[in-house]
PDB file of N, CA, C and O in Angstrom:
ATOM      1  N   UNK A   1    -105.580  51.982 163.574  1.00  0.00           N
ATOM      2  CA  UNK A   1    -106.959  52.019 163.993  1.00  0.00           C
ATOM      3  C   UNK A   1    -107.107  51.240 165.297  1.00  0.00           C
ATOM      4  O   UNK A   1    -106.904  50.026 165.323  1.00  0.00           O
ATOM      5  N   UNK A   2    -107.452  51.920 166.356  1.00  0.00           N
ATOM      6  CA  UNK A   2    -107.659  51.269 167.641  1.00  0.00           C
ATOM      7  C   UNK A   2    -109.031  50.622 167.667  1.00  0.00           C
ATOM      8  O   UNK A   2    -110.018  51.205 167.219  1.00  0.00           O
ATOM      9  N   UNK A   3    -109.080  49.414 168.197  1.00  0.00           N
ATOM     10  CA  UNK A   3    -110.341  48.687 168.297  1.00  0.00           C
ATOM     11  C   UNK A   3    -110.333  47.901 169.602  1.00  0.00           C
ATOM     12  O   UNK A   3    -110.051  46.702 169.598  1.00  0.00           O
ATOM     13  N   UNK A   4    -110.641  48.565 170.728  1.00  0.00           N
ATOM     14  CA  UNK A   4    -110.550  47.885 172.019  1.00  0.00           C
ATOM     15  C   UNK A   4    -111.507  46.708 172.172  1.00  0.00           C
ATOM     16  O   UNK A   4    -111.286  45.851 173.027  1.00  0.00           O
ATOM     17  N   UNK A   5    -112.559  46.643 171.370  1.00  0.00           N
ATOM     18  CA  UNK A   5    -113.513  45.542 171.463  1.00  0.00           C
ATOM     19  C   UNK A   5    -113.261  44.472 170.399  1.00  0.00           C
ATOM     20  O   UNK A   5    -114.065  43.552 170.246  1.00  0.00           O
ATOM     21  N   UNK A   6    -112.178  44.583 169.683  1.00  0.00           N
ATOM     22  CA  UNK A   6    -111.893  43.672 168.575  1.00  0.00           C
ATOM     23  C   UNK A   6    -111.906  42.210 168.971  1.00  0.00           C
ATOM     24  O   UNK A   6    -112.461  41.378 168.253  1.00  0.00           O
ATOM     25  N   UNK A   7    -111.302  41.885 170.103  1.00  0.00           N
ATOM     26  CA  UNK A   7    -111.213  40.482 170.489  1.00  0.00           C
ATOM     27  C   UNK A   7    -112.582  39.851 170.716  1.00  0.00           C
ATOM     28  O   UNK A   7    -112.725  38.634 170.596  1.00  0.00           O
ATOM     29  N   UNK A   8    -113.566  40.639 171.036  1.00  0.00           N
ATOM     30  CA  UNK A   8    -114.902  40.091 171.245  1.00  0.00           C
ATOM     31  C   UNK A   8    -115.692  39.970 169.947  1.00  0.00           C
ATOM     32  O   UNK A   8    -116.697  39.261 169.897  1.00  0.00           O
ATOM     33  N   UNK A   9    -115.246  40.655 168.901  1.00  0.00           N
ATOM     34  CA  UNK A   9    -115.987  40.663 167.639  1.00  0.00           C
ATOM     35  C   UNK A   9    -115.302  39.923 166.497  1.00  0.00           C
ATOM     36  O   UNK A   9    -115.971  39.460 165.573  1.00  0.00           O
ATOM     37  N   UNK A  10    -113.986  39.808 166.549  1.00  0.00           N
ATOM     38  CA  UNK A  10    -113.266  39.245 165.411  1.00  0.00           C
ATOM     39  C   UNK A  10    -113.619  37.783 165.173  1.00  0.00           C
ATOM     40  O   UNK A  10    -113.799  37.008 166.112  1.00  0.00           O
ATOM     41  N   UNK A  11    -113.713  37.432 163.915  1.00  0.00           N
ATOM     42  CA  UNK A  11    -113.956  36.055 163.496  1.00  0.00           C
ATOM     43  C   UNK A  11    -112.650  35.489 162.955  1.00  0.00           C
ATOM     44  O   UNK A  11    -111.645  36.197 162.887  1.00  0.00           O
ATOM     45  N   UNK A  12    -112.660  34.224 162.571  1.00  0.00           N
ATOM     46  CA  UNK A  12    -111.453  33.600 162.015  1.00  0.00           C
ATOM     47  C   UNK A  12    -110.909  34.390 160.823  1.00  0.00           C
ATOM     48  O   UNK A  12    -109.702  34.624 160.760  1.00  0.00           O
ATOM     49  N   UNK A  13    -111.754  34.809 159.874  1.00  0.00           N
ATOM     50  CA  UNK A  13    -111.199  35.615 158.775  1.00  0.00           C
ATOM     51  C   UNK A  13    -110.518  36.910 159.246  1.00  0.00           C
ATOM     52  O   UNK A  13    -109.533  37.346 158.649  1.00  0.00           O
ATOM     53  N   UNK A  14    -111.039  37.514 160.306  1.00  0.00           N
ATOM     54  CA  UNK A  14    -110.379  38.705 160.855  1.00  0.00           C
ATOM     55  C   UNK A  14    -108.981  38.345 161.366  1.00  0.00           C
ATOM     56  O   UNK A  14    -108.027  39.095 161.162  1.00  0.00           O
ATOM     57  N   UNK A  15    -108.870  37.205 162.025  1.00  0.00           N
ATOM     58  CA  UNK A  15    -107.578  36.787 162.587  1.00  0.00           C
ATOM     59  C   UNK A  15    -106.570  36.418 161.501  1.00  0.00           C
ATOM     60  O   UNK A  15    -105.362  36.450 161.735  1.00  0.00           O
ATOM     61  N   UNK A  16    -107.058  36.073 160.331  1.00  0.00           N
ATOM     62  CA  UNK A  16    -106.176  35.731 159.222  1.00  0.00           C
ATOM     63  C   UNK A  16    -105.694  36.957 158.452  1.00  0.00           C
ATOM     64  O   UNK A  16    -104.822  36.840 157.591  1.00  0.00           O
ATOM     65  N   UNK A  17    -106.248  38.128 158.748  1.00  0.00           N
ATOM     66  CA  UNK A  17    -105.816  39.356 158.081  1.00  0.00           C
ATOM     67  C   UNK A  17    -104.330  39.563 158.342  1.00  0.00           C
ATOM     68  O   UNK A  17    -103.854  39.337 159.454  1.00  0.00           O
ATOM     69  N   UNK A  18    -103.605  39.989 157.329  1.00  0.00           N
ATOM     70  CA  UNK A  18    -102.170  40.169 157.486  1.00  0.00           C
ATOM     71  C   UNK A  18    -101.772  41.638 157.398  1.00  0.00           C
ATOM     72  O   UNK A  18    -102.473  42.472 156.825  1.00  0.00           O
ATOM     73  N   UNK A  19    -100.625  41.909 157.988  1.00  0.00           N
ATOM     74  CA  UNK A  19    -100.034  43.245 158.003  1.00  0.00           C
ATOM     75  C   UNK A  19     -98.570  43.092 157.615  1.00  0.00           C
ATOM     76  O   UNK A  19     -97.921  42.112 157.981  1.00  0.00           O
ATOM     77  N   UNK A  20     -98.065  44.051 156.887  1.00  0.00           N
ATOM     78  CA  UNK A  20     -96.672  43.993 156.447  1.00  0.00           C
ATOM     79  C   UNK A  20     -95.876  45.070 157.169  1.00  0.00           C
ATOM     80  O   UNK A  20     -96.288  46.226 157.258  1.00  0.00           O
ATOM     81  N   UNK A  21     -94.732  44.655 157.676  1.00  0.00           N
ATOM     82  CA  UNK A  21     -93.819  45.588 158.340  1.00  0.00           C
ATOM     83  C   UNK A  21     -92.407  45.225 157.929  1.00  0.00           C
ATOM     84  O   UNK A  21     -91.945  44.111 158.178  1.00  0.00           O
ATOM     85  N   UNK A  22     -91.731  46.156 157.305  1.00  0.00           N
ATOM     86  CA  UNK A  22     -90.351  45.939 156.853  1.00  0.00           C
ATOM     87  C   UNK A  22     -90.222  44.662 156.029  1.00  0.00           C
ATOM     88  O   UNK A  22     -89.338  43.841 156.276  1.00  0.00           O
ATOM     89  N   UNK A  23     -91.079  44.504 155.081  1.00  0.00           N
ATOM     90  CA  UNK A  23     -91.078  43.354 154.168  1.00  0.00           C
ATOM     91  C   UNK A  23     -91.368  42.018 154.850  1.00  0.00           C
ATOM     92  O   UNK A  23     -91.127  40.964 154.261  1.00  0.00           O
ATOM     93  N   UNK A  24     -91.883  42.046 156.082  1.00  0.00           N
ATOM     94  CA  UNK A  24     -92.313  40.820 156.758  1.00  0.00           C
ATOM     95  C   UNK A  24     -93.835  40.878 156.896  1.00  0.00           C
ATOM     96  O   UNK A  24     -94.408  41.941 157.134  1.00  0.00           O
ATOM     97  N   UNK A  25     -94.475  39.724 156.743  1.00  0.00           N
ATOM     98  CA  UNK A  25     -95.933  39.655 156.812  1.00  0.00           C
ATOM     99  C   UNK A  25     -96.326  38.915 158.088  1.00  0.00           C
ATOM    100  O   UNK A  25     -95.823  37.830 158.378  1.00  0.00           O
ATOM    101  N   UNK A  26     -97.238  39.531 158.844  1.00  0.00           N
ATOM    102  CA  UNK A  26     -97.714  38.955 160.099  1.00  0.00           C
ATOM    103  C   UNK A  26     -99.232  38.905 160.078  1.00  0.00           C
ATOM    104  O   UNK A  26     -99.884  39.858 159.653  1.00  0.00           O
ATOM    105  N   UNK A  27     -99.794  37.794 160.537  1.00  0.00           N
ATOM    106  CA  UNK A  27    -101.250  37.715 160.653  1.00  0.00           C
ATOM    107  C   UNK A  27    -101.675  38.323 161.994  1.00  0.00           C
ATOM    108  O   UNK A  27    -100.889  38.396 162.939  1.00  0.00           O
ATOM    109  N   UNK A  28    -102.909  38.748 162.049  1.00  0.00           N
ATOM    110  CA  UNK A  28    -103.451  39.288 163.304  1.00  0.00           C
ATOM    111  C   UNK A  28    -103.361  38.215 164.389  1.00  0.00           C
ATOM    112  O   UNK A  28    -103.057  38.523 165.542  1.00  0.00           O
ATOM    113  N   UNK A  29    -103.620  36.971 164.029  1.00  0.00           N
ATOM    114  CA  UNK A  29    -103.518  35.856 164.971  1.00  0.00           C
ATOM    115  C   UNK A  29    -102.110  35.764 165.550  1.00  0.00           C
ATOM    116  O   UNK A  29    -101.943  35.625 166.762  1.00  0.00           O
ATOM    117  N   UNK A  30    -101.085  35.843 164.677  1.00  0.00           N
ATOM    118  CA  UNK A  30     -99.697  35.754 165.129  1.00  0.00           C
ATOM    119  C   UNK A  30     -99.376  36.908 166.073  1.00  0.00           C
ATOM    120  O   UNK A  30     -98.708  36.702 167.087  1.00  0.00           O
ATOM    121  N   UNK A  31     -99.833  38.107 165.762  1.00  0.00           N
ATOM    122  CA  UNK A  31     -99.547  39.283 166.587  1.00  0.00           C
ATOM    123  C   UNK A  31    -100.151  39.114 167.978  1.00  0.00           C
ATOM    124  O   UNK A  31     -99.489  39.379 168.981  1.00  0.00           O
ATOM    125  N   UNK A  32    -101.406  38.674 168.040  1.00  0.00           N
ATOM    126  CA  UNK A  32    -102.066  38.484 169.337  1.00  0.00           C
ATOM    127  C   UNK A  32    -101.336  37.426 170.152  1.00  0.00           C
ATOM    128  O   UNK A  32    -101.063  37.631 171.335  1.00  0.00           O
ATOM    129  N   UNK A  33    -101.018  36.290 169.522  1.00  0.00           N
ATOM    130  CA  UNK A  33    -100.317  35.226 170.249  1.00  0.00           C
ATOM    131  C   UNK A  33     -98.949  35.708 170.721  1.00  0.00           C
ATOM    132  O   UNK A  33     -98.546  35.389 171.839  1.00  0.00           O
ATOM    133  N   UNK A  34     -98.232  36.460 169.910  1.00  0.00           N
ATOM    134  CA  UNK A  34     -96.911  36.950 170.275  1.00  0.00           C
ATOM    135  C   UNK A  34     -96.989  37.862 171.502  1.00  0.00           C
ATOM    136  O   UNK A  34     -96.114  37.806 172.367  1.00  0.00           O
ATOM    137  N   UNK A  35     -98.016  38.691 171.587  1.00  0.00           N
ATOM    138  CA  UNK A  35     -98.192  39.555 172.757  1.00  0.00           C
ATOM    139  C   UNK A  35     -98.482  38.712 173.999  1.00  0.00           C
ATOM    140  O   UNK A  35     -97.921  38.963 175.065  1.00  0.00           O
ATOM    141  N   UNK A  36     -99.355  37.715 173.862  1.00  0.00           N
ATOM    142  CA  UNK A  36     -99.666  36.831 174.999  1.00  0.00           C
ATOM    143  C   UNK A  36     -98.414  36.093 175.441  1.00  0.00           C
ATOM    144  O   UNK A  36     -98.133  36.010 176.637  1.00  0.00           O
ATOM    145  N   UNK A  37     -97.663  35.558 174.492  1.00  0.00           N
ATOM    146  CA  UNK A  37     -96.428  34.821 174.783  1.00  0.00           C
ATOM    147  C   UNK A  37     -95.436  35.717 175.525  1.00  0.00           C
ATOM    148  O   UNK A  37     -94.797  35.279 176.482  1.00  0.00           O
ATOM    149  N   UNK A  38     -95.311  36.944 175.093  1.00  0.00           N
ATOM    150  CA  UNK A  38     -94.414  37.908 175.733  1.00  0.00           C
ATOM    151  C   UNK A  38     -94.845  38.146 177.185  1.00  0.00           C
ATOM    152  O   UNK A  38     -94.019  38.114 178.097  1.00  0.00           O
ATOM    153  N   UNK A  39     -96.137  38.384 177.388  1.00  0.00           N
ATOM    154  CA  UNK A  39     -96.638  38.640 178.743  1.00  0.00           C
ATOM    155  C   UNK A  39     -96.471  37.424 179.644  1.00  0.00           C
ATOM    156  O   UNK A  39     -96.145  37.572 180.821  1.00  0.00           O
ATOM    157  N   UNK A  40     -96.690  36.223 179.111  1.00  0.00           N
ATOM    158  CA  UNK A  40     -96.500  35.014 179.905  1.00  0.00           C
ATOM    159  C   UNK A  40     -95.055  34.876 180.363  1.00  0.00           C
ATOM    160  O   UNK A  40     -94.787  34.582 181.528  1.00  0.00           O
ATOM    161  N   UNK A  41     -94.141  35.089 179.445  1.00  0.00           N
ATOM    162  CA  UNK A  41     -92.714  34.948 179.767  1.00  0.00           C
ATOM    163  C   UNK A  41     -92.290  35.937 180.846  1.00  0.00           C
ATOM    164  O   UNK A  41     -91.729  35.546 181.870  1.00  0.00           O
ATOM    165  N   UNK A  42     -92.559  37.212 180.615  1.00  0.00           N
ATOM    166  CA  UNK A  42     -92.090  38.228 181.549  1.00  0.00           C
ATOM    167  C   UNK A  42     -92.902  38.262 182.834  1.00  0.00           C
ATOM    168  O   UNK A  42     -92.378  38.641 183.882  1.00  0.00           O
ATOM    169  N   UNK A  43     -94.162  37.876 182.776  1.00  0.00           N
ATOM    170  CA  UNK A  43     -94.948  37.762 184.002  1.00  0.00           C
ATOM    171  C   UNK A  43     -94.398  36.663 184.893  1.00  0.00           C
ATOM    172  O   UNK A  43     -94.307  36.827 186.110  1.00  0.00           O
ATOM    173  N   UNK A  44     -94.029  35.529 184.277  1.00  0.00           N
ATOM    174  CA  UNK A  44     -93.425  34.432 185.037  1.00  0.00           C
ATOM    175  C   UNK A  44     -92.087  34.825 185.620  1.00  0.00           C
ATOM    176  O   UNK A  44     -91.775  34.492 186.763  1.00  0.00           O
ATOM    177  N   UNK A  45     -91.300  35.532 184.834  1.00  0.00           N
ATOM    178  CA  UNK A  45     -89.997  35.985 185.310  1.00  0.00           C
ATOM    179  C   UNK A  45     -90.152  36.940 186.495  1.00  0.00           C
ATOM    180  O   UNK A  45     -89.411  36.848 187.473  1.00  0.00           O
ATOM    181  N   UNK A  46     -91.111  37.849 186.401  1.00  0.00           N
ATOM    182  CA  UNK A  46     -91.368  38.787 187.485  1.00  0.00           C
ATOM    183  C   UNK A  46     -91.818  38.050 188.747  1.00  0.00           C
ATOM    184  O   UNK A  46     -91.354  38.360 189.844  1.00  0.00           O
ATOM    185  N   UNK A  47     -92.713  37.083 188.600  1.00  0.00           N
ATOM    186  CA  UNK A  47     -93.192  36.313 189.748  1.00  0.00           C
ATOM    187  C   UNK A  47     -92.054  35.550 190.413  1.00  0.00           C
ATOM    188  O   UNK A  47     -91.954  35.518 191.640  1.00  0.00           O
ATOM    189  N   UNK A  48     -91.204  34.940 189.608  1.00  0.00           N
ATOM    190  CA  UNK A  48     -90.068  34.192 190.140  1.00  0.00           C
ATOM    191  C   UNK A  48     -89.117  35.117 190.896  1.00  0.00           C
ATOM    192  O   UNK A  48     -88.664  34.782 191.991  1.00  0.00           O
ATOM    193  N   UNK A  49     -88.818  36.260 190.325  1.00  0.00           N
ATOM    194  CA  UNK A  49     -87.907  37.212 190.964  1.00  0.00           C
ATOM    195  C   UNK A  49     -88.479  37.733 192.275  1.00  0.00           C
ATOM    196  O   UNK A  49     -87.769  37.793 193.279  1.00  0.00           O
ATOM    197  N   UNK A  50     -89.752  38.109 192.278  1.00  0.00           N
ATOM    198  CA  UNK A  50     -90.373  38.591 193.511  1.00  0.00           C
ATOM    199  C   UNK A  50     -90.382  37.496 194.576  1.00  0.00           C
ATOM    200  O   UNK A  50     -90.043  37.745 195.733  1.00  0.00           O
ATOM    201  N   UNK A  51     -90.770  36.281 194.181  1.00  0.00           N
ATOM    202  CA  UNK A  51     -90.808  35.169 195.128  1.00  0.00           C
ATOM    203  C   UNK A  51     -89.438  34.841 195.694  1.00  0.00           C
ATOM    204  O   UNK A  51     -89.321  34.499 196.871  1.00  0.00           O
ATOM    205  N   UNK A  52     -88.401  34.940 194.873  1.00  0.00           N
ATOM    206  CA  UNK A  52     -87.033  34.667 195.312  1.00  0.00           C
ATOM    207  C   UNK A  52     -86.614  35.638 196.415  1.00  0.00           C
ATOM    208  O   UNK A  52     -85.831  35.284 197.296  1.00  0.00           O
ATOM    209  N   UNK A  53     -87.129  36.841 196.364  1.00  0.00           N
ATOM    210  CA  UNK A  53     -86.788  37.855 197.349  1.00  0.00           C
ATOM    211  C   UNK A  53     -87.820  37.952 198.473  1.00  0.00           C
ATOM    212  O   UNK A  53     -87.806  38.896 199.263  1.00  0.00           O
ATOM    213  N   UNK A  54     -88.709  36.970 198.533  1.00  0.00           N
ATOM    214  CA  UNK A  54     -89.694  36.916 199.615  1.00  0.00           C
ATOM    215  C   UNK A  54     -90.783  37.964 199.515  1.00  0.00           C
ATOM    216  O   UNK A  54     -91.443  38.279 200.505  1.00  0.00           O
ATOM    217  N   UNK A  55     -90.971  38.504 198.322  1.00  0.00           N
ATOM    218  CA  UNK A  55     -92.001  39.520 198.133  1.00  0.00           C
ATOM    219  C   UNK A  55     -93.277  38.890 197.572  1.00  0.00           C
ATOM    220  O   UNK A  55     -93.230  37.904 196.836  1.00  0.00           O
ATOM    221  N   UNK A  56     -94.392  39.468 197.929  1.00  0.00           N
ATOM    222  CA  UNK A  56     -95.680  38.949 197.464  1.00  0.00           C
ATOM    223  C   UNK A  56     -95.825  39.166 195.961  1.00  0.00           C
ATOM    224  O   UNK A  56     -95.436  40.199 195.417  1.00  0.00           O
ATOM    225  N   UNK A  57     -96.387  38.173 195.321  1.00  0.00           N
ATOM    226  CA  UNK A  57     -96.642  38.249 193.888  1.00  0.00           C
ATOM    227  C   UNK A  57     -98.035  38.837 193.701  1.00  0.00           C
ATOM    228  O   UNK A  57     -98.988  38.345 194.305  1.00  0.00           O
ATOM    229  N   UNK A  58     -98.179  39.874 192.882  1.00  0.00           N
ATOM    230  CA  UNK A  58     -99.512  40.468 192.689  1.00  0.00           C
ATOM    231  C   UNK A  58    -100.482  39.478 192.059  1.00  0.00           C
ATOM    232  O   UNK A  58    -100.111  38.688 191.190  1.00  0.00           O
ATOM    233  N   UNK A  59    -101.710  39.535 192.504  1.00  0.00           N
ATOM    234  CA  UNK A  59    -102.753  38.678 191.939  1.00  0.00           C
ATOM    235  C   UNK A  59    -103.296  39.342 190.678  1.00  0.00           C
ATOM    236  O   UNK A  59    -104.074  40.294 190.743  1.00  0.00           O
ATOM    237  N   UNK A  60    -102.874  38.828 189.545  1.00  0.00           N
ATOM    238  CA  UNK A  60    -103.299  39.425 188.280  1.00  0.00           C
ATOM    239  C   UNK A  60    -104.489  38.661 187.775  1.00  0.00           C
ATOM    240  O   UNK A  60    -105.025  38.984 186.715  1.00  0.00           O
TER     241      UNK A  60
END
């Protein structure tokens, strides 16, 4: 179920909702943080690589 406005509406109980995948349980909170963590890591890596080669870093 896609919910593009979820982050603006979800409450703490919504973030505590869990999902099971391959016998592992993940909370909505954990999933959101994991996506942010992933983007931070690879965004930083991309910025470092571009800067090392003298290329402009996009303003995100």
